[in-house]
NUDRENKOL-305045 format. One line per field, with one value per residue (C-alpha): residue number from 1; x, y, z; residue in one letter. Coordinates in nm, 4 decimals, padded with zeros to 6 digits. Example, Ala and Ser with C-alpha at 12.3 -4.5 7.8 and 13.67 -1.06 7.14 Angstrom:
pos: 1:2
X: 01.2300:01.3670
Y: -00.4500:-00.1060
Z: 00.7800:00.7140
code: a:s
This chain:
pos: 1:2:3:4:5:6:7:8:9:10:11:12:13:14:15:16:17:18:19:20:21:22:23:24:25:26:27:28:29:30:31:32:33:34:35:36:37:38:39:40:41:42:43:44:45:46:47:48:49:50:51:52:53:54:55:56:57:58:59:60:61:62:63:64:65:66:67:68:69:70:71:72:73:74:75:76:77:78:79:80:81:82:83:84:85:86:87:88:89:90:91:92:93:94:95:96:97:98:99:100:101:102:103:104:105:106:107:108:109:110:111:112:113:114:115:116:117:118:119:120:121:122:123:124:125:126:127:128:129:130:131:132:133:134:135:136:137:138:139:140:141:142:143:144:145:146:147:148:149:150:151:152:153:154:155:156:157:158:159:160:161:162:163:164:165:166:167:168:169:170:171:172:173:174:175:176:177:178:179:180:181:182:183
X: 00.0000:00.1544:00.1426:00.3372:00.6315:00.9204:01.2751:01.6324:01.7801:02.1297:02.3306:02.6090:02.8634:03.1444:03.3908:03.4607:03.2344:03.2165:02.9042:02.8544:02.8737:03.0162:02.7805:02.8693:02.7300:02.6173:02.6002:02.5758:02.3341:02.4391:02.1729:02.1575:02.4561:02.3861:02.5808:02.9066:03.1995:02.9978:03.1103:02.7663:02.7896:02.7249:02.4794:02.5430:02.5302:02.8017:02.6926:02.9587:02.7145:02.5246:02.8430:02.9455:02.6107:02.6021:02.8038:02.5917:02.2690:02.1285:02.2007:01.8602:02.0346:02.2030:02.0599:01.9650:01.7134:01.6034:01.3415:01.4827:01.1715:01.3176:01.6106:01.3665:01.1885:01.5227:01.6267:01.3106:01.4339:01.7755:01.9757:02.1807:02.1709:02.2240:02.2180:02.4616:02.5488:02.3520:02.4582:02.2017:02.2862:01.9835:01.8090:01.4565:01.1882:00.8143:00.7684:00.6496:00.9085:00.8189:00.4552:00.5349:00.4754:00.7345:00.7932:00.7189:00.9207:01.1057:01.1876:01.4656:01.5921:01.6116:01.6632:01.7397:01.4845:01.4971:01.2550:01.2029:01.2903:01.2449:01.3247:01.6678:01.7108:01.8588:02.1842:02.3869:02.6330:02.3690:02.4331:02.8067:02.7284:02.4996:02.3963:02.0277:01.9833:01.8937:01.5965:01.4778:01.4662:01.2425:00.8811:00.5639:00.2257:-00.1103:-00.1001:00.2472:00.4177:00.7744:00.8232:01.1678:01.2285:01.5896:01.4940:01.4269:01.6423:01.6193:01.7820:01.8626:01.6367:01.7745:02.0934:02.1412:02.2789:02.1138:02.1787:02.0195:01.7127:01.6164:01.2486:01.1322:00.8159:00.6631:00.4768:00.2917:00.2930:-00.0234:-00.2431:-00.2524:00.0253:00.2663:00.4216:00.7950:00.9710:01.3255:01.5848
Y: 00.0000:00.3291:00.6198:00.8912:00.9682:01.2033:01.2466:01.2333:01.5833:01.4809:01.1782:01.1917:00.9597:00.9638:00.6819:00.8063:00.8967:01.2639:01.4624:01.5860:01.3749:01.4769:01.5224:01.2891:01.2173:00.8632:00.6209:00.2443:00.0749:-00.2770:-00.5310:-00.5815:-00.3518:00.0108:00.2693:00.1496:00.3449:00.4899:00.4512:00.3088:00.0214:-00.3193:-00.5763:-00.4770:-00.1314:00.1207:00.4253:00.4486:00.4816:00.1709:-00.0274:00.0541:-00.0836:-00.4004:-00.4404:-00.7384:-00.5341:-00.5371:-00.2201:-00.0582:00.2656:00.1593:00.4522:00.7963:01.0017:01.3626:01.5612:01.8810:02.0669:02.0488:02.2647:02.5301:02.5197:02.5543:02.8422:03.0292:02.9942:03.1376:02.8169:02.7412:02.3678:02.1978:01.8338:01.6042:01.8539:01.6843:01.3335:01.2016:00.9749:01.0610:01.3982:01.3761:01.6118:01.5586:01.2825:01.3373:01.0985:01.1621:01.0640:00.7267:00.4134:00.1619:-00.0852:00.1612:00.0711:00.3265:00.2172:00.4478:00.4786:00.1642:-00.1049:00.0200:-00.0653:00.0677:-00.0282:00.2303:00.1162:00.4316:00.7923:00.9418:01.0678:01.4202:01.4327:01.7108:01.7125:01.9210:02.2087:02.1883:02.2243:02.5258:02.6409:02.5729:02.3360:02.0343:02.2141:02.3130:01.9452:01.8586:01.9617:01.8500:01.7600:01.8774:01.5957:01.6875:01.3933:01.4494:01.4881:01.4096:01.5882:01.4800:01.2290:00.8585:00.5480:00.2360:-00.0849:-00.1903:-00.4672:-00.4499:-00.2811:-00.0388:00.2982:00.6167:00.9610:01.3053:01.3180:00.9540:00.8991:00.7542:00.5470:00.4837:00.1616:00.1355:-00.1877:-00.3790:-00.2223:-00.1656:00.0893:00.1473:00.4936:00.5303:00.5405:00.6324:00.3741
Z: 00.0000:-00.1081:00.1357:-00.0372:-00.2567:-00.2178:-00.3322:-00.2119:-00.1715:-00.0549:00.0552:00.3122:00.4722:00.7291:00.7878:01.1402:01.4316:01.3371:01.4169:01.0602:00.7462:00.4086:00.1137:-00.1725:-00.5187:-00.4355:-00.1431:-00.1558:00.0840:00.1816:00.2795:00.6560:00.7171:00.6267:00.4289:00.2763:00.4199:00.7097:01.0723:01.1619:00.9110:01.0637:01.1944:01.5567:01.7190:01.6304:01.8328:02.1031:02.3933:02.2814:02.2217:02.5806:02.7087:02.4976:02.1766:02.0668:02.0266:01.6721:01.4766:01.4274:01.3212:00.9973:00.7995:00.9347:00.7348:00.7890:00.5978:00.4458:00.5558:00.9087:00.7971:00.6749:01.0120:01.1926:00.9663:01.0668:01.4276:01.3406:01.2875:00.9786:00.9068:00.5737:00.4564:00.6372:00.9073:01.1837:01.0921:00.8476:00.5549:00.3429:00.3306:00.1900:00.0630:00.0349:00.2937:00.6490:00.7913:01.1561:01.1018:00.9459:01.1537:01.2653:00.9839:00.7034:00.3947:00.1855:-00.1697:-00.2813:-00.6371:-00.8456:-00.5812:-00.2282:00.0406:00.3984:00.6763:00.9511:01.3028:01.5093:01.5855:01.6315:01.9843:01.9770:02.1723:02.3423:02.0486:01.8688:02.1111:02.0455:01.6750:01.7334:02.0823:02.1504:01.8554:02.0681:02.2260:01.8772:01.7816:02.0759:02.1157:02.2916:02.1473:02.2816:02.5425:02.6667:02.4955:02.3806:02.0052:01.8647:01.5331:01.4599:01.1922:01.1621:01.1634:00.9557:00.8459:00.4901:00.3588:00.0063:-00.1047:-00.3883:-00.4888:-00.3663:-00.5108:-00.5034:-00.7267:-00.6638:-00.5982:-00.2653:-00.2475:00.0963:00.1760:00.5040:00.7044:00.7825:01.0481:01.3352:01.2875:01.5735:01.6100:01.5787:01.9150:02.0137:01.9110
code: x:x:x:x:x:x:x:x:x:x:x:x:x:x:x:x:x:x:x:x:x:x:x:x:x:x:x:x:x:x:x:x:x:x:x:x:x:x:x:x:x:x:x:x:x:x:x:x:x:x:x:x:x:x:x:x:x:x:x:x:x:x:x:x:x:x:x:x:x:x:x:x:x:x:x:x:x:x:x:x:x:x:x:x:x:x:x:x:x:x:x:x:x:x:x:x:x:x:x:x:x:x:x:x:x:x:x:x:x:x:x:x:x:x:x:x:x:x:x:x:x:x:x:x:x:x:x:x:x:x:x:x:x:x:x:x:x:x:x:x:x:x:x:x:x:x:x:x:x:x:x:x:x:x:x:x:x:x:x:x:x:x:x:x:x:x:x:x:x:x:x:x:x:x:x:x:x:x:x:x:x:x:x
């Protein structure tokens, strides 16, 4: 079942655990591993804090996606953020990533398939990048529930190349839908 379509605005990668990632012309998604050449590539967790807790945990954060519309929202609040700068691998346009349910499938370009596992939890490194940025990526809904706006995480179901301009097709999982939670 198709939910929406969008496009890839930018792709980014970093082979080390840097906060920002470098924009490149193309990334290669590897089935069950993540982004080739990225520090978070692997079947088990690569985020340093998670490795310290339990290095055998499955890596539910193989691919980080952020909607470019967030950058426009941040710019209106006085921040200057562009694709890759807050650690995402794929910057999208035209898809409400944060409203998608857990298990939503993103078909990207000709063959890449990513399944969403959860929300990125904003971390204090954001404030070292630009003071106050972390608070701008957190909000509350009308019921007082915390809203995390720092993008979504996923795992690679099917590998393939991804480049700016590629189309993204969203497929929703079977109902009942479960909201994305922090991973």
